[in-house]
C-alpha positions in Angstrom: 13.2 10.4 21.7 13.9 6.7 21.5 10.8 4.4 21.9 10.0 3.2 25.4 9.4 -0.4 26.1 6.4 -2.3 27.6 7.7 -3.8 30.9 5.6 -6.3 32.7 8.3 -8.0 34.7 6.8 -6.8 38.0 3.3 -8.3 38.4 0.2 -6.5 39.5 -1.3 -7.8 42.8 -5.0 -7.9 41.8 -4.8 -8.4 38.0 -4.2 -11.7 36.4 -1.8 -12.0 33.5 -3.0 -12.6 30.0 -0.3 -15.3 29.5 -2.1 -17.3 32.2 -5.6 -16.9 30.7 -5.1 -17.1 26.9 -4.9 -20.3 24.9 -1.1 -21.1 24.6 -1.7 -22.9 21.3 -3.5 -20.0 19.7 -1.9 -19.0 16.4 -1.3 -15.4 17.5 0.3 -16.5 20.7 2.6 -18.8 18.8 3.3 -16.2 16.2 4.3 -13.6 18.9 6.9 -16.0 20.2 8.4 -16.6 16.8 9.2 -12.9 16.1 12.6 -11.6 17.4 11.1 -8.5 19.0 14.4 -7.4 20.6 16.3 -7.4 17.3 13.4 -5.7 15.6 13.3 -3.0 18.2 17.1 -2.5 18.0 17.0 -2.1 14.2 14.0 0.3 14.1 15.2 2.5 17.0 17.7 4.1 14.8 14.9 6.3 13.3 14.6 8.2 16.6 17.0 10.6 18.3 18.1 10.1 21.9 17.3 13.4 23.6 14.6 15.3 21.6 10.8 15.2 22.0 8.6 12.9 24.0 9.4 9.1 24.2 7.9 7.3 21.2 5.5 4.4 21.7 7.0 0.9 21.9 8.3 -0.5 18.6 6.6 -3.8 19.3 3.2 -2.1 19.8 3.4 -0.3 16.4 4.9 -3.2 14.5 2.2 -5.5 15.9 -0.6 -3.1 15.0 0.7 -2.8 11.4 0.9 -6.6 11.2 -2.7 -7.0 12.5 -4.0 -4.2 10.3 -2.8 -5.9 7.0 -3.5 -9.3 8.4 -7.2 -8.6 8.7 -7.6 -5.8 6.1 -8.6 -3.1 8.6 -8.3 0.7 8.5 -6.2 2.7 10.9 -9.3 3.5 13.1 -10.8 0.0 13.1 -7.5 -1.8 14.0 -7.2 0.6 17.1 -10.8 -0.1 18.1 -10.3 -3.9 17.6 -7.1 -3.8 19.6 -8.9 -2.6 22.7 -11.5 -5.4 22.5 -9.2 -8.3 21.6 -6.9 -9.7 24.4 -5.0 -11.8 21.8 -4.1 -8.7 19.9 -2.9 -7.0 23.1 -0.7 -10.0 24.0 0.7 -10.1 20.5 1.7 -6.4 20.8 3.5 -7.1 24.1 1.0 -6.4 26.8 0.6 -9.0 29.5 -2.3 -7.3 31.3 -5.7 -6.4 29.8 -5.9 -2.8 28.6 -9.0 -0.7 28.6 -7.6 2.3 26.8 -6.7 3.0 23.2 -2.9 2.5 22.7 -2.4 5.3 20.2 -4.3 7.8 18.1 -5.0 6.3 14.7 -3.2 9.2 13.0 0.0 8.1 14.6 0.2 5.1 12.3 0.7 7.4 9.3 3.5 9.2 11.1 5.1 5.9 12.0 4.9 4.7 8.4 6.6 7.9 7.2 9.3 7.6 9.8 10.1 4.0 9.2 10.1 4.5 5.4 10.8 1.7 2.9 13.9 0.4 4.7 12.1 0.1 8.1 9.1 -1.7 6.5 11.4 -4.0 4.6 12.9 -4.9 8.0 9.5 -5.9 9.3 9.0 -7.8 6.0 12.2 -9.8 6.6 11.0 -10.8 10.1 8.1 -12.7 8.5 10.5 -14.5 6.2 12.6 -15.6 9.2 9.5 -16.8 11.1 8.5 -18.9 8.1 12.0 -20.5 8.0 11.9 -21.2 11.8 8.6 -23.1 11.6 9.4 -25.0 8.3 6.9 -23.2 6.1 9.6 -22.5 3.6 13.2 -23.8 3.2 16.3 -21.9 2.0 16.2 -24.0 -1.1 12.8 -22.7 -2.0 14.3 -19.2 -2.4 16.2 -20.4 -5.5 13.1 -20.9 -7.6 10.5 -18.1 -7.8 7.5 -16.8 -9.7 7.2 -13.2 -10.8 4.3 -11.2 -12.0 2.9 -7.6 -12.0 -0.5 -6.3 -11.2 -2.2 -2.9 -10.8 -2.5 -1.4 -7.3 -5.5 1.0 -7.8 -5.5 4.3 -5.9 -8.4 5.5 -3.8 -9.9 7.9 -6.4 -13.1 8.0 -8.3 -13.3 7.5 -12.1 -11.8 10.7 -13.5 -13.7 13.0 -15.9 -12.8 16.5 -17.1 -15.9 18.0 -15.6 -15.2 16.5 -12.2 -11.6 17.7 -12.2 -12.7 21.3 -13.1 -15.5 21.3 -10.5 -13.2 19.9 -7.7 -10.5 22.4 -8.6 -12.9 25.3 -8.3 -14.0 24.1 -4.9 -10.4 23.7 -3.9 -9.5 27.3 -4.9 -12.6 28.6 -3.1 -11.4 26.7 0.0 -8.1 28.5 -0.1 -9.8 31.8 -0.5 -11.9 31.2 2.6 -9.0 29.9 4.6 -6.8 33.0 3.9 -9.6 35.5 4.0 -9.4 36.5 0.4 -12.4 38.1 -1.3 -12.7 37.0 -4.9 -14.5 38.9 -7.7 -16.7 35.9 -8.3 -16.5 32.4 -6.8 -18.7 30.7 -9.4 -19.8 28.4 -6.7 -23.4 28.0 -7.8 -22.8 28.4 -11.5 -20.1 25.7 -11.4 -22.4 23.4 -9.5 -25.2 24.0 -12.1 -22.8 23.4 -15.0 -21.4 20.2 -13.4 -24.9 18.9 -12.9 -25.9 19.7 -16.5 -22.8 17.8 -17.8 -24.1 14.6 -16.1 -27.7 15.2 -17.4 -26.7 15.8 -21.0 -24.2 13.0 -21.1 -26.8 10.6 -19.7 -29.3 11.4 -22.5 -26.5 11.4 -25.1 -26.6 15.1 -25.9 -22.9 15.4 -26.3 -22.7 18.9 -27.8 -24.7 20.4 -24.9 -22.5 18.5 -22.4 -19.4 19.8 -24.1 -20.7 23.3 -23.9 -21.3 23.0 -20.2 -17.8 21.4 -19.7 -16.2 24.4 -21.5 -18.1 26.7 -19.0 -16.5 24.8 -16.1 -13.1 25.2 -17.7 -13.7 29.0 -18.1 -14.9 29.4 -14.5 -11.8 27.5 -13.3 -9.4 29.7 -15.3 -11.0 32.9 -13.9 -10.9 31.8 -10.3 -7.3 30.6 -10.7 -6.1 33.9 -12.1 -8.2 36.0 -9.6 -6.7 34.1 -6.6 -3.2 34.4 -7.9 -3.6 38.2 -8.3 -4.8 38.5 -4.7 -1.8 36.6 -3.4 0.9 38.6 -5.2 1.4 40.7 -2.1 1.4 37.7 0.2 4.3 35.6 -1.0 4.3 33.2 2.1 0.7 32.1 1.2 1.5 31.9 -2.5 4.3 29.5 -1.7 1.8 27.2 0.1 -0.8 27.3 -2.7 1.7 27.0 -5.6 1.7 23.2 -5.7 -2.0 23.2 -6.2 -1.7 25.9 -8.8 0.8 23.8 -10.7 -1.6 20.8 -10.8 -4.5 23.0 -11.9 -2.4 24.5 -14.7 -1.8 20.9 -15.9 -5.5 20.2 -15.8 -6.3 23.3 -17.8 -3.9 22.6 -20.6 -4.2 18.8 -20.9 -6.1 17.3 -23.8 -7.5 13.9 -24.6 -4.2 12.6 -26.1 -1.9 14.4 -23.7 0.9 12.5 -21.9 1.2 12.4 -18.1 -2.3 13.6 -17.5 -3.7 14.5 -14.1 -6.5 12.1 -13.1 -7.1 13.3 -9.5 -6.5 16.7 -7.8 -5.5 15.1 -4.5 -3.4 12.3 -6.1 -1.7 13.9 -9.2 0.8 11.0 -9.5 -1.9 8.5 -10.4 -1.4 6.8 -13.8 -3.9 5.2 -16.2 -3.0 1.6 -16.9 -4.8 -0.2 -19.6 -5.7 -3.7 -18.5 -7.1 -5.0 -21.9 -9.8 -7.0 -20.1 -13.5 -6.8 -20.9 -14.7 -6.3 -17.3 -12.2 -3.6 -16.5 -10.4 -1.9 -19.4 -8.5 0.7 -17.3 -7.3 1.0 -13.8 -5.9 4.1 -12.1 -3.0 3.7 -9.7 0.5 2.2 -10.2 2.1 -1.1 -11.1 3.2 -3.5 -8.4 5.7 -6.3 -9.1 5.4 -9.4 -6.9 7.9 -12.3 -6.4 6.8 -15.5 -4.8 8.5 -18.8 -4.0 7.6 -21.4 -6.6 6.6 -24.2 -4.2 4.9 -22.4 -1.3 3.8 -19.1 -2.9 5.5 -17.2 0.0 6.1 -13.5 -0.9 9.7 -12.5 -1.1 9.3 -9.0 -2.5 6.5 -6.5 -3.5 7.5 -3.2 -5.0 5.5 -0.4 -6.5 6.7 1.1 -9.8 5.6 4.5 -11.3 5.6 5.5 -14.9 3.9 2.3 -16.1 7.2 0.5 -17.0 7.4 -2.6 -19.2 7.2 -5.8 -17.1 10.5 -7.1 -18.3 12.3 -4.0 -17.1 11.2 -4.5 -13.5 12.3 -8.1 -13.2 16.0 -7.5 -12.3 15.3 -5.0 -9.6 12.7 -7.2 -7.8 14.9 -10.3 -8.0 17.8 -8.3 -6.6 15.7 -7.1 -3.7 14.6 -10.7 -3.1 18.1 -12.0 -3.0 19.1 -9.1 -0.6 16.3 -10.0 1.7 16.8 -13.8 1.8 20.6 -14.0 1.2 20.0 -16.8 -1.3 20.8 -16.4 -5.0 17.8 -17.0 -7.3 18.6 -19.5 -10.0 15.3 -19.9 -11.8 12.4 -17.5 -12.3 9.1 -18.2 -14.0 7.0 -15.5 -15.6 4.4 -14.8 -18.3 5.0 -13.6 -21.8 4.8 -10.0 -20.7 8.5 -10.4 -19.5 9.9 -10.9 -23.0 13.1 -8.9 -23.4 13.8 -9.0 -19.6 17.1 -7.8 -18.1 17.3 -10.3 -15.3 21.0 -11.0 -15.9 22.9 -14.1 -17.1 23.2 -15.8 -13.7 19.5 -16.5 -13.6 17.4 -18.7 -15.9 14.1 -17.1 -16.7 11.3 -19.3 -18.1 8.5 -17.6 -19.9 5.0 -19.1 -20.7 4.9 -20.8 -24.1 8.6 -21.7 -24.2 9.3 -24.8 -26.2 12.0 -27.5 -26.1 11.8 -27.9 -22.3 12.1 -31.2 -20.5 9.1 -32.7 -18.7 10.4 -31.5 -15.4 10.6 -27.9 -16.4 7.3 -28.1 -18.2 5.6 -29.1 -14.9 7.4 -26.2 -13.2 6.3 -23.8 -15.8 2.7 -24.8 -15.6 2.7 -23.8 -11.9 3.6 -20.3 -12.9 -0.1 -19.5 -12.9 -0.2 -20.2 -9.1 0.7 -16.5 -8.6 -2.7 -15.4 -9.9 -4.8 -16.6 -7.0 -2.2 -15.3 -4.6 -2.6 -11.8 -6.1 -6.4 -12.3 -5.8 -6.0 -13.1 -2.1 -3.8 -10.0 -1.6 -6.5 -7.9 -3.2 -9.5 -9.5 -1.5 -8.0 -10.3 1.9 -5.5 -7.5 2.0 -5.2 -3.9 0.8 -3.8 -4.4 -2.7 -7.2 -3.8 -4.3 -7.3 -0.2 -3.2 -4.5 1.9 -1.8 -5.6 4.6 0.7 -2.1 5.9 1.5 -1.2 9.3 0.0 1.3 10.0 -2.7 4.1 8.0 -4.3 5.5 7.1 -0.9 2.1 5.7 0.1 2.2 3.4 -3.0 5.6 2.1 -1.9 4.5 1.6 1.7 1.2 -0.1 0.8 2.9 -2.6 -1.5 5.3 -3.7 1.2 2.6 -3.9 3.8 0.4 -6.0 1.5 3.3 -8.5 1.2 3.7 -8.5 5.0 0.0 -9.2 5.5 0.0 -12.1 2.9 3.0 -13.7 4.6 1.4 -13.3 8.1 -1.8 -15.0 6.9 0.2 -17.9 5.5 2.1 -18.3 8.8 -1.0 -18.2 10.9 -2.7 -20.7 8.6 0.3 -23.0 9.0 0.3 -22.7 12.8 -3.4 -23.3 12.9 -3.0 -26.4 10.8 -0.3 -27.7 13.1 -2.5 -27.1 16.1 -5.5 -28.9 14.6 -3.3 -31.8 13.5 -1.8 -32.2 17.0 -5.3 -32.1 18.5 -6.5 -34.9 16.2 -3.6 -37.2 17.1 -3.7 -36.3 20.8 
């Protein structure tokens, strides 16, 4: 059903209101007054039906929790525990009386993210842009000149090896056998564990032939268990239909070689890609590419989008610039990027300046030198936000996490601006 609303119009006789106790100049209190919650609730309520199911939690509560989670880089569980302990967080989410209970189960956040989708999260993203315009952090003219760059958004997987993939696949198939009460000819549970341990030992002491022999044993065990489980499920088509996606991934693992394309690097995240960084400290990262667009002057995020297939940077520029224009309603006239955007397809109406361009005036040379300002912003989104490791599942999780990282970065900039205004007014008071 449609989300219910938190209504505190009628006061409680023996409980004081939070609005009478909290600091009215606190940045979270000011931020909560900047957001148009009514408009946000109206726009996000379309994702719910009117007469089916129990009433959903208030839109302001979920939106506020998502903002707080990516503002302070917290997990789903920690943000719920922190919400109960912090009265400023409760006031930000629309509660005017102190609450002693958990507002939702942490698992509800994943369901809300899936229900809102990319469109709903972009609507929350736009609210941060409107807030920045209201307080003067950015101006509409700032949207005309932007900086664009890409980075890798790593997935929450360990470093992939063939032996690890084989061993985890054997354990997964044995899990299905136990779950559906299937008796296999041989589970290879202990033999696979022994072979997996020997691969690590032989590799450590550089006995590569022995390690390769143990790795081949693991591959043989996996193929036997895979075929045995499929034979047992032939007369249970409904179970075979549930297990088939895992069978497809394991089949890819069994046939892939060192030079294969579209390799599987994780059993639970088969869409993960290997992206070569070309840097000494980290040659490869496993995840997807994220494209970021910032305002040139304030470094305020206008768009963050995840791309799969490891596309060329220049081929992503037009889409992210179009999304930024759709969000702000202002046409982008100038974009600054690095040399990785050569051969871009941004269109003729926009002027794109790349690093190393010659024949520019002094004014545009200064603007081009500021292109590197996006690098520390990406660093902050990785260290202060969740861009450094994506814990959300699947390709949709990559899309959601990228947008939420942009929301968190903008929220941190807005709070820092409000905090600076408060401190400045206190000095001159």
